[in-house]
C-alpha positions as CSV (number, residue, x, y, z in Angstrom):
1,F,0.0,0.0,0.0
2,R,1.1,3.5,-0.6
3,M,-0.3,6.7,0.8
4,G,-2.7,8.3,-1.7
5,A,-3.0,5.3,-3.9
6,S,-6.6,4.8,-5.0
7,C,-8.8,3.1,-7.6
8,Y,-10.6,5.7,-9.7
9,Q,-12.1,4.1,-12.8
10,I,-13.7,0.8,-13.9
11,L,-14.4,0.1,-17.5
12,F,-16.7,-2.8,-18.5
13,L,-16.0,-4.3,-21.9
14,Q,-18.6,-6.0,-24.3
15,D,-17.3,-9.5,-23.6
16,G,-18.0,-9.2,-19.8
17,T,-14.4,-8.5,-18.8
18,F,-13.5,-5.3,-17.1
19,L,-10.6,-3.0,-16.5
20,N,-9.8,-1.5,-13.1
21,F,-7.6,1.6,-12.9
22,A,-5.5,2.4,-9.8
23,Y,-3.4,5.5,-9.3
24,I,-0.1,5.0,-7.5
25,P,1.4,8.4,-6.6
26,N,5.1,9.1,-6.2
27,L,5.2,11.6,-3.3
28,D,8.6,12.9,-4.3
29,D,7.9,13.4,-8.0
30,Y,4.4,14.0,-9.5
31,E,5.6,13.1,-13.0
32,A,6.8,9.6,-11.8
33,A,3.3,8.6,-10.6
34,E,1.8,5.5,-12.2
35,T,-1.5,4.2,-13.4
36,V,-2.0,0.4,-12.9
37,I,-4.5,-1.1,-15.3
38,D,-5.8,-4.6,-14.3
39,L,-7.9,-6.7,-16.7
40,F,-10.3,-9.1,-15.0
41,D,-12.6,-11.8,-16.5
42,A,-16.4,-11.7,-15.8
43,E,-15.9,-13.8,-12.6
44,G,-13.3,-11.4,-11.2
45,S,-10.1,-13.3,-11.8
46,L,-7.1,-11.2,-12.8
47,L,-6.0,-11.9,-16.4
48,A,-3.4,-9.2,-17.0
49,S,-1.9,-6.1,-15.4
50,H,0.0,-3.2,-17.0
51,R,1.6,0.0,-15.7
52,L,1.7,3.4,-17.4
53,T,3.6,6.4,-16.3
54,G,1.4,9.3,-15.1
55,L,-2.3,9.5,-14.3
56,M,-4.2,8.1,-17.3
57,F,-7.9,8.0,-18.0
58,A,-9.8,5.7,-20.4
59,H,-11.8,7.7,-22.9
60,T,-13.3,5.3,-25.4
61,I,-13.2,1.8,-27.0
62,D,-13.3,1.5,-30.8
63,D,-15.1,-1.2,-32.8
64,Q,-11.9,-3.2,-33.0
65,G,-11.6,-3.5,-29.2
66,R,-8.8,-0.9,-28.8
67,V,-8.9,1.2,-25.6
68,Y,-7.8,4.9,-25.8
69,F,-6.2,6.6,-22.8
70,A,-5.2,10.2,-22.2
71,D,-3.6,12.1,-19.4
72,R,-4.6,15.5,-18.2
73,R,-1.5,17.5,-19.0
74,E,-1.5,20.9,-20.7
75,F,-0.6,19.0,-23.9
76,P,-2.1,15.6,-23.3
77,R,-0.5,12.4,-24.6
78,V,-2.9,9.8,-26.0
79,V,-2.1,6.1,-26.1
80,R,-4.0,3.3,-27.7
81,Y,-3.9,-0.4,-26.7
82,R,-5.5,-3.5,-28.0
83,I,-6.6,-6.0,-25.3
84,D,-5.3,-9.4,-26.3
85,V,-5.0,-12.0,-23.6
86,R,-3.7,-15.4,-24.6
């Protein structure tokens, strides 16, 4: 556990899986904070986990299953991921 860490977003996908977003702050350096994204199946079992630098928010999912994330900086960076668990 880390002081200030929190879950802030859950995104349900069409196949019944869901993404949970957790913010892990770095109290010494705001830019070094991380977002942990966990993918769970419909029964709640963890399938995959990924860390991104900074506080990221999911914005949309396209028709090919790609999830788009963006941060909230003055000039936001946008990243796109395809969810593929094998």
